[in-house]
FIKOLZA-1660 file (N, C-alpha, C; in steps of 0.1 Angstrom, whole numbers, plus 5000, padded with zeros to 4 digits):
% residues 184
   i   px   py   pz ch aa at
   1 8909 5553 5676  A  M  N
   1 8923 5552 5675  A  M CA
   1 8931 5553 5688  A  M  C
   2 8932 5547 5696  A  N  N
   2 8941 5548 5710  A  N CA
   2 8958 5549 5706  A  N  C
   3 8962 5556 5714  A  I  N
   3 8978 5558 5715  A  I CA
   3 8986 5551 5727  A  I  C
   4 8997 5545 5725  A  G  N
   4 9004 5542 5738  A  G CA
   4 9015 5556 5742  A  G  C
   5 9015 5560 5758  A  V  N
   5 9022 5571 5761  A  V CA
   5 9030 5565 5773  A  V  C
   6 9044 5566 5770  A  F  N
   6 9052 5562 5782  A  F CA
   6 9060 5573 5784  A  F  C
   7 9062 5576 5795  A  C  N
   7 9065 5588 5803  A  C CA
   7 9075 5587 5813  A  C  C
   8 9086 5595 5813  A  C  N
   8 9096 5592 5823  A  C CA
   8 9101 5607 5827  A  C  C
   9 9103 5611 5842  A  D  N
   9 9108 5624 5847  A  D CA
   9 9122 5615 5851  A  D  C
  10 9136 5618 5847  A  P  N
  10 9144 5613 5847  A  P CA
  10 9153 5622 5858  A  P  C
  11 9159 5610 5872  A  G  N
  11 9167 5620 5881  A  G CA
  11 9170 5609 5888  A  G  C
  12 9175 5612 5902  A  G  N
  12 9180 5603 5910  A  G CA
  12 9172 5594 5914  A  G  C
  13 9157 5598 5913  A  H  N
  13 9143 5590 5916  A  H CA
  13 9137 5593 5903  A  H  C
  14 9137 5583 5892  A  S  N
  14 9130 5586 5880  A  S CA
  14 9114 5583 5882  A  S  C
  15 9104 5591 5878  A  G  N
  15 9093 5587 5879  A  G CA
  15 9086 5583 5865  A  G  C
  16 9079 5570 5864  A  V  N
  16 9077 5567 5852  A  V CA
  16 9061 5563 5851  A  V  C
  17 9055 5568 5838  A  A  N
  17 9039 5564 5841  A  A CA
  17 9040 5559 5824  A  A  C
  18 9025 5550 5821  A  W  N
  18 9024 5547 5813  A  W CA
  18 9011 5546 5809  A  W  C
  19 9003 5542 5798  A  A  N
  19 8988 5540 5797  A  A CA
  19 8987 5538 5782  A  A  C
  20 8977 5535 5778  A  I  N
  20 8972 5535 5764  A  I CA
  20 8956 5545 5765  A  I  C
  21 8958 5552 5757  A  L  N
  21 8948 5567 5757  A  L CA
  21 8942 5568 5747  A  L  C
  22 8926 5571 5745  A  D  N
  22 8917 5575 5733  A  D CA
  22 8920 5593 5732  A  D  C
  23 8928 5594 5725  A  P  N
  23 8929 5610 5720  A  P CA
  23 8916 5616 5713  A  P  C
  24 8908 5609 5711  A  S  N
  24 8895 5614 5703  A  S CA
  24 8884 5618 5716  A  S  C
  25 8886 5612 5727  A  A  N
  25 8878 5618 5739  A  A CA
  25 8886 5631 5745  A  A  C
  26 8873 5634 5751  A  A  N
  26 8880 5648 5762  A  A CA
  26 8894 5644 5771  A  A  C
  27 8904 5654 5770  A  T  N
  27 8915 5651 5778  A  T CA
  27 8911 5644 5792  A  T  C
  28 8902 5653 5802  A  E  N
  28 8898 5644 5813  A  E CA
  28 8893 5630 5809  A  E  C
  29 8885 5627 5802  A  A  N
  29 8878 5614 5801  A  A CA
  29 8889 5604 5797  A  A  C
  30 8899 5608 5789  A  A  N
  30 8910 5599 5782  A  A CA
  30 8918 5593 5793  A  A  C
  31 8922 5602 5802  A  L  N
  31 8929 5602 5814  A  L CA
  31 8925 5593 5822  A  L  C
  32 8913 5594 5825  A  R  N
  32 8906 5588 5834  A  R CA
  32 8902 5574 5827  A  R  C
  33 8901 5570 5818  A  E  N
  33 8895 5559 5814  A  E CA
  33 8909 5553 5804  A  E  C
  34 8917 5556 5812  A  R  N
  34 8930 5550 5803  A  R CA
  34 8931 5535 5809  A  R  C
  35 8940 5527 5794  A  Q  N
  35 8940 5514 5797  A  Q CA
  35 8953 5508 5798  A  Q  C
  36 8955 5496 5804  A  S  N
  36 8972 5491 5807  A  S CA
  36 8980 5503 5814  A  S  C
  37 8977 5509 5823  A  A  N
  37 8982 5517 5829  A  A CA
  37 8989 5514 5839  A  A  C
  38 8999 5521 5844  A  G  N
  38 9007 5518 5855  A  G CA
  38 9020 5530 5858  A  G  C
  39 9025 5529 5870  A  S  N
  39 9033 5539 5876  A  S CA
  39 9041 5534 5884  A  S  C
  40 9054 5539 5883  A  T  N
  40 9064 5536 5893  A  T CA
  40 9078 5543 5893  A  T  C
  41 9085 5544 5905  A  T  N
  41 9098 5550 5906  A  T CA
  41 9107 5542 5908  A  T  C
  42 9117 5547 5901  A  V  N
  42 9130 5538 5894  A  V CA
  42 9144 5547 5903  A  V  C
  43 9151 5538 5911  A  T  N
  43 9162 5546 5917  A  T CA
  43 9175 5541 5914  A  T  C
  44 9183 5546 5919  A  G  N
  44 9201 5539 5913  A  G CA
  44 9208 5549 5905  A  G  C
  45 9217 5544 5905  A  D  N
  45 9230 5554 5894  A  D CA
  45 9221 5551 5878  A  D  C
  46 9228 5560 5872  A  A  N
  46 9221 5561 5859  A  A CA
  46 9220 5548 5852  A  A  C
  47 9232 5542 5853  A  R  N
  47 9232 5526 5845  A  R CA
  47 9221 5517 5852  A  R  C
  48 9222 5517 5862  A  T  N
  48 9210 5509 5868  A  T CA
  48 9196 5513 5864  A  T  C
  49 9194 5526 5863  A  Q  N
  49 9181 5530 5862  A  Q CA
  49 9176 5527 5846  A  Q  C
  50 9188 5531 5836  A  V  N
  50 9185 5528 5823  A  V CA
  50 9180 5513 5819  A  V  C
  51 9189 5505 5825  A  G  N
  51 9184 5492 5824  A  G CA
  51 9170 5487 5830  A  G  C
  52 9166 5493 5841  A  E  N
  52 9150 5491 5843  A  E CA
  52 9142 5499 5835  A  E  C
  53 9146 5510 5827  A  L  N
  53 9134 5519 5822  A  L CA
  53 9135 5512 5810  A  L  C
  54 9145 5507 5805  A  A  N
  54 9146 5498 5792  A  A CA
  54 9135 5486 5792  A  A  C
  55 9136 5480 5803  A  Q  N
  55 9126 5468 5804  A  Q CA
  55 9113 5472 5805  A  Q  C
  56 9109 5481 5813  A  L  N
  56 9096 5489 5811  A  L CA
  56 9092 5494 5796  A  L  C
  57 9097 5499 5795  A  W  N
  57 9095 5506 5780  A  W CA
  57 9095 5494 5769  A  W  C
  58 9103 5484 5771  A  Q  N
  58 9101 5471 5761  A  Q CA
  58 9088 5463 5764  A  Q  C
  59 9083 5463 5778  A  S  N
  59 9073 5455 5782  A  S CA
  59 9062 5463 5775  A  S  C
  60 9061 5476 5779  A  F  N
  60 9051 5485 5775  A  F CA
  60 9047 5486 5758  A  F  C
  61 9059 5486 5752  A  F  N
  61 9057 5488 5740  A  F CA
  61 9049 5475 5733  A  F  C
  62 9055 5465 5737  A  R  N
  62 9048 5452 5733  A  R CA
  62 9035 5450 5739  A  R  C
  63 9034 5454 5748  A  T  N
  63 9020 5451 5753  A  T CA
  63 9010 5461 5744  A  T  C
  64 9013 5469 5737  A  C  N
  64 9006 5482 5732  A  C CA
  64 9004 5474 5716  A  C  C
  65 9013 5471 5709  A  V  N
  65 9015 5463 5698  A  V CA
  65 9006 5452 5697  A  V  C
  66 9007 5440 5710  A  R  N
  66 9000 5431 5711  A  R CA
  66 8984 5434 5712  A  R  C
  67 8983 5447 5718  A  S  N
  67 8968 5451 5720  A  S CA
  67 8965 5456 5705  A  S  C
  68 8971 5456 5695  A  C  N
  68 8966 5460 5681  A  C CA
  68 8968 5474 5678  A  C  C
  69 8976 5479 5687  A  L  N
  69 8980 5493 5681  A  L CA
  69 8994 5492 5673  A  L  C
  70 8991 5500 5661  A  E  N
  70 9004 5503 5652  A  E CA
  70 9019 5509 5661  A  E  C
  71 9032 5503 5656  A  P  N
  71 9040 5509 5668  A  P CA
  71 9041 5521 5664  A  P  C
  72 9040 5529 5653  A  K  N
  72 9039 5546 5651  A  K CA
  72 9028 5551 5660  A  K  C
  73 9020 5545 5669  A  D  N
  73 9009 5552 5677  A  D CA
  73 9015 5549 5691  A  D  C
  74 9027 5544 5694  A  V  N
  74 9033 5544 5709  A  V CA
  74 9043 5556 5710  A  V  C
  75 9044 5562 5719  A  Y  N
  75 9050 5572 5722  A  Y CA
  75 9061 5574 5736  A  Y  C
  76 9072 5577 5735  A  C  N
  76 9079 5578 5742  A  C CA
  76 9082 5594 5748  A  C  C
  77 9078 5597 5759  A  V  N
  77 9083 5609 5765  A  V CA
  77 9091 5613 5774  A  V  C
  78 9101 5621 5775  A  F  N
  78 9108 5624 5786  A  F CA
  78 9107 5639 5790  A  F  C
  79 9107 5638 5803  A  E  N
  79 9113 5655 5807  A  E CA
  79 9125 5657 5804  A  E  C
  80 9126 5669 5798  A  D  N
  80 9139 5675 5792  A  D CA
  80 9146 5683 5803  A  D  C
  81 9161 5680 5808  A  F  N
  81 9167 5686 5815  A  F CA
  81 9173 5699 5808  A  F  C
  82 9170 5711 5808  A  I  N
  82 9175 5722 5803  A  I CA
  82 9190 5725 5811  A  I  C
  83 9199 5729 5810  A  Y  N
  83 9209 5734 5814  A  Y CA
  83 9208 5748 5809  A  Y  C
  84 9205 5758 5820  A  A  N
  84 9207 5771 5821  A  A CA
  84 9220 5778 5819  A  A  C
  85 9224 5789 5813  A  P  N
  85 9235 5793 5811  A  P CA
  85 9242 5801 5823  A  P  C
  86 9234 5806 5832  A  T  N
  86 9236 5813 5843  A  T CA
  86 9236 5806 5859  A  T  C
  87 9237 5792 5855  A  V  N
  87 9236 5782 5867  A  V CA
  87 9245 5776 5868  A  V  C
  88 9254 5769 5878  A  S  N
  88 9266 5765 5883  A  S CA
  88 9259 5750 5884  A  S  C
  89 9263 5740 5877  A  Y  N
  89 9258 5728 5879  A  Y CA
  89 9268 5719 5888  A  Y  C
  90 9266 5712 5898  A  N  N
  90 9278 5704 5902  A  N CA
  90 9272 5692 5911  A  N  C
  91 9281 5685 5910  A  G  N
  91 9279 5668 5918  A  G CA
  91 9268 5660 5905  A  G  C
  92 9266 5646 5909  A  E  N
  92 9260 5638 5903  A  E CA
  92 9244 5643 5900  A  E  C
  93 9239 5649 5908  A  S  N
  93 9225 5653 5906  A  S CA
  93 9223 5661 5898  A  S  C
  94 9236 5667 5890  A  A  N
  94 9232 5677 5881  A  A CA
  94 9233 5669 5868  A  A  C
  95 9240 5658 5870  A  K  N
  95 9241 5651 5854  A  K CA
  95 9230 5638 5854  A  K  C
  96 9228 5633 5861  A  I  N
  96 9221 5618 5863  A  I CA
  96 9207 5622 5853  A  I  C
  97 9201 5634 5851  A  S  N
  97 9188 5634 5843  A  S CA
  97 9197 5632 5828  A  S  C
  98 9203 5641 5824  A  T  N
  98 9206 5638 5808  A  T CA
  98 9218 5626 5806  A  T  C
  99 9222 5619 5818  A  Q  N
  99 9228 5610 5813  A  Q CA
  99 9216 5596 5811  A  Q  C
 100 9206 5597 5820  A  I  N
 100 9196 5587 5816  A  I CA
 100 9190 5588 5804  A  I  C
 101 9185 5602 5802  A  I  N
 101 9178 5605 5788  A  I CA
 101 9188 5598 5775  A  I  C
 102 9200 5601 5772  A  W  N
 102 9208 5601 5764  A  W CA
 102 9215 5582 5768  A  W  C
 103 9214 5578 5775  A  A  N
 103 9216 5567 5777  A  A CA
 103 9204 5553 5776  A  A  C
 104 9191 5557 5779  A  F  N
 104 9183 5553 5771  A  F CA
 104 9183 5551 5762  A  F  C
 105 9184 5563 5752  A  E  N
 105 9182 5564 5737  A  E CA
 105 9194 5557 5733  A  E  C
 106 9207 5557 5736  A  G  N
 106 9217 5546 5734  A  G CA
 106 9212 5530 5734  A  G  C
 107 9205 5529 5744  A  F  N
 107 9200 5515 5744  A  F CA
 107 9194 5510 5732  A  F  C
 108 9181 5519 5732  A  R  N
 108 9173 5517 5722  A  R CA
 108 9180 5515 5707  A  R  C
 109 9187 5524 5703  A  L  N
 109 9196 5526 5692  A  L CA
 109 9203 5509 5692  A  L  C
 110 9212 5508 5700  A  G  N
 110 9217 5497 5701  A  G CA
 110 9210 5484 5698  A  G  C
 111 9199 5483 5701  A  C  N
 111 9187 5472 5705  A  C CA
 111 9184 5471 5684  A  C  C
 112 9182 5483 5681  A  E  N
 112 9178 5485 5668  A  E CA
 112 9190 5480 5659  A  E  C
 113 9200 5483 5661  A  Y  N
 113 9212 5478 5654  A  Y CA
 113 9213 5461 5653  A  Y  C
 114 9213 5459 5668  A  Q  N
 114 9214 5445 5670  A  Q CA
 114 9204 5435 5662  A  Q  C
 115 9193 5440 5662  A  W  N
 115 9181 5433 5654  A  W CA
 115 9186 5432 5639  A  W  C
 116 9190 5446 5634  A  K  N
 116 9193 5448 5620  A  K CA
 116 9206 5436 5613  A  K  C
 117 9216 5433 5629  A  I  N
 117 9227 5424 5625  A  I CA
 117 9221 5408 5627  A  I  C
 118 9211 5405 5635  A  D  N
 118 9207 5394 5638  A  D CA
 118 9195 5390 5627  A  D  C
 119 9192 5400 5619  A  H  N
 119 9182 5396 5608  A  H CA
 119 9183 5404 5598  A  H  C
 120 9193 5398 5591  A  P  N
 120 9199 5410 5581  A  P CA
 120 9192 5409 5568  A  P  C
 121 9185 5419 5561  A  G  N
 121 9177 5422 5550  A  G CA
 121 9162 5423 5556  A  G  C
 122 9158 5420 5566  A  K  N
 122 9145 5425 5574  A  K CA
 122 9144 5439 5573  A  K  C
 123 9132 5442 5570  A  K  N
 123 9130 5456 5570  A  K CA
 123 9120 5464 5585  A  K  C
 124 9116 5451 5590  A  R  N
 124 9104 5453 5604  A  R CA
 124 9112 5460 5617  A  R  C
 125 9116 5472 5613  A  I  N
 125 9123 5478 5622  A  I CA
 125 9116 5493 5627  A  I  C
 126 9112 5494 5637  A  F  N
 126 9105 5506 5640  A  F CA
 126 9111 5514 5653  A  F  C
 127 9116 5523 5656  A  R  N
 127 9120 5530 5671  A  R CA
 127 9114 5543 5671  A  R  C
 128 9102 5543 5678  A  P  N
 128 9096 5556 5683  A  P CA
 128 9109 5567 5686  A  P  C
 129 9107 5576 5682  A  A  N
 129 9116 5589 5686  A  A CA
 129 9112 5593 5701  A  A  C
 130 9121 5597 5706  A  V  N
 130 9120 5603 5721  A  V CA
 130 9113 5618 5718  A  V  C
 131 9101 5618 5726  A  V  N
 131 9094 5634 5726  A  V CA
 131 9101 5640 5740  A  V  C
 132 9110 5650 5740  A  L  N
 132 9116 5656 5749  A  L CA
 132 9104 5670 5755  A  L  C
 133 9100 5672 5765  A  Q  N
 133 9091 5681 5771  A  Q CA
 133 9099 5688 5782  A  Q  C
 134 9096 5702 5781  A  P  N
 134 9102 5709 5794  A  P CA
 134 9093 5707 5806  A  P  C
 135 9099 5707 5817  A  A  N
 135 9092 5705 5827  A  A CA
 135 9084 5714 5834  A  A  C
 136 9086 5727 5832  A  G  N
 136 9077 5737 5832  A  G CA
 136 9062 5737 5825  A  G  C
 137 9064 5732 5811  A  Q  N
 137 9053 5732 5804  A  Q CA
 137 9041 5723 5809  A  Q  C
 138 9048 5707 5815  A  A  N
 138 9041 5698 5822  A  A CA
 138 9036 5706 5834  A  A  C
 139 9041 5711 5839  A  S  N
 139 9036 5716 5856  A  S CA
 139 9025 5724 5853  A  S  C
 140 9029 5734 5843  A  T  N
 140 9015 5746 5842  A  T CA
 140 9005 5741 5836  A  T  C
 141 9005 5731 5825  A  F  N
 141 8991 5727 5822  A  F CA
 141 8984 5716 5832  A  F  C
 142 8994 5705 5836  A  A  N
 142 8988 5694 5847  A  A CA
 142 8994 5699 5856  A  A  C
 143 8983 5708 5865  A  T  N
 143 8986 5712 5879  A  T CA
 143 8980 5701 5889  A  T  C
 144 8985 5704 5904  A  N  N
 144 8979 5694 5911  A  N CA
 144 8966 5690 5912  A  N  C
 145 8959 5699 5910  A  E  N
 145 8943 5700 5910  A  E CA
 145 8940 5692 5899  A  E  C
 146 8943 5694 5886  A  R  N
 146 8938 5686 5874  A  R CA
 146 8945 5670 5877  A  R  C
 147 8955 5668 5880  A  L  N
 147 8961 5656 5885  A  L CA
 147 8951 5650 5891  A  L  C
 148 8945 5655 5904  A  K  N
 148 8936 5646 5912  A  K CA
 148 8922 5644 5904  A  K  C
 149 8917 5655 5896  A  N  N
 149 8905 5654 5888  A  N CA
 149 8904 5643 5878  A  N  C
 150 8920 5642 5873  A  W  N
 150 8919 5634 5864  A  W CA
 150 8925 5617 5868  A  W  C
 151 8921 5619 5882  A  G  N
 151 8924 5602 5886  A  G CA
 151 8942 5598 5884  A  G  C
 152 8950 5610 5879  A  L  N
 152 8967 5606 5883  A  L CA
 152 8972 5610 5894  A  L  C
 153 8968 5612 5904  A  W  N
 153 8974 5619 5916  A  W CA
 153 8980 5604 5924  A  W  C
 154 8993 5598 5926  A  V  N
 154 9000 5592 5930  A  V CA
 154 9004 5600 5944  A  V  C
 155 8995 5592 5957  A  R  N
 155 8999 5597 5971  A  R CA
 155 9016 5594 5972  A  R  C
 156 9022 5603 5975  A  G  N
 156 9037 5602 5980  A  G CA
 156 9044 5599 5971  A  G  C
 157 9044 5601 5959  A  R  N
 157 9054 5600 5948  A  R CA
 157 9054 5608 5937  A  R  C
 158 9059 5617 5943  A  E  N
 158 9062 5632 5937  A  E CA
 158 9067 5631 5918  A  E  C
 159 9074 5620 5918  A  H  N
 159 9082 5616 5908  A  H CA
 159 9073 5611 5895  A  H  C
 160 9067 5604 5903  A  E  N
 160 9056 5592 5894  A  E CA
 160 9043 5605 5891  A  E  C
 161 9040 5615 5898  A  R  N
 161 9028 5626 5893  A  R CA
 161 9036 5636 5884  A  R  C
 162 9052 5637 5887  A  S  N
 162 9058 5647 5873  A  S CA
 162 9055 5638 5862  A  S  C
 163 9054 5623 5860  A  A  N
 163 9055 5617 5846  A  A CA
 163 9041 5617 5843  A  A  C
 164 9033 5618 5852  A  H  N
 164 9019 5617 5847  A  H CA
 164 9015 5633 5840  A  H  C
 165 9024 5640 5850  A  K  N
 165 9022 5656 5842  A  K CA
 165 9024 5658 5827  A  K  C
 166 9036 5647 5823  A  H  N
 166 9039 5650 5810  A  H CA
 166 9030 5640 5800  A  H  C
 167 9024 5629 5807  A  M  N
 167 9014 5623 5802  A  M CA
 167 9004 5631 5795  A  M  C
 168 8998 5638 5805  A  A  N
 168 8985 5645 5803  A  A CA
 168 8990 5657 5790  A  A  C
 169 9002 5668 5793  A  L  N
 169 9006 5671 5785  A  L CA
 169 9008 5669 5767  A  L  C
 170 9015 5657 5769  A  F  N
 170 9017 5649 5758  A  F CA
 170 9003 5646 5750  A  F  C
 171 8992 5639 5756  A  L  N
 171 8980 5638 5753  A  L CA
 171 8973 5650 5751  A  L  C
 172 8974 5661 5757  A  K  N
 172 8966 5674 5751  A  K CA
 172 8977 5680 5739  A  K  C
 173 8987 5680 5741  A  S  N
 173 8994 5684 5723  A  S CA
 173 8991 5678 5715  A  S  C
 174 8990 5664 5715  A  Y  N
 174 8986 5651 5705  A  Y CA
 174 8974 5656 5700  A  Y  C
 175 8964 5662 5710  A  Q  N
 175 8949 5661 5703  A  Q CA
 175 8948 5675 5697  A  Q  C
 176 8956 5685 5702  A  I  N
 176 8956 5699 5693  A  I CA
 176 8961 5696 5681  A  I  C
 177 8974 5687 5676  A  A  N
 177 8979 5682 5664  A  A CA
 177 8969 5679 5659  A  A  C
 178 8961 5669 5660  A  L  N
 178 8953 5657 5656  A  L CA
 178 8941 5665 5654  A  L  C
 179 8937 5675 5662  A  S  N
 179 8924 5686 5652  A  S CA
 179 8931 5694 5643  A  S  C
 180 8940 5700 5644  A  S  N
 180 8947 5707 5633  A  S CA
 180 8949 5700 5619  A  S  C
 181 8952 5688 5620  A  R  N
 181 8954 5678 5608  A  R CA
 181 8938 5676 5602  A  R  C
 182 8930 5675 5612  A  T  N
 182 8915 5672 5606  A  T CA
 182 8912 5685 5599  A  T  C
 183 8913 5696 5604  A  R  N
 183 8908 5709 5599  A  R CA
 183 8914 5711 5589  A  R  C
 184 8927 5709 5583  A  A  N
 184 8934 5713 5574  A  A CA
 184 8929 5705 5557  A  A  C
% end
């Protein structure tokens, strides 16, 4: 049973990575043997980025579902930008990450509601929740050395590497949860 994972490290330069993965394989094998995989860096103001991110997400989601994945098996993962109470945040760079996350989620909600209006009475709506992950956890688990070993190192594209770190962390967390469910 495969899963689709779409990851984003939002900011002034948002790194994006996506892949279909086999969570029953070892982490390294699942990442090395990923399918329908890609990555890119999206730039611009929050509004511009959200439009491009939404198109990437929709394209990936459709690819996953058309390749026989259940919609519930496609995940959307974003690096969470957590404001620290002791830090003074100033300027656009301090706001853009959270603007992108919540504008992206608002776009997806809007699509869901528009679909409901255009197709009254239809029940086929599924919007995967956005999974938020702390930056530190992803960087601690998916070190640069591991990214290189897993074939996820994107030369000169640090934001895409960050998105890949979130993909690796999500996969490992998913595998741990899957293992816990099978033992119970």
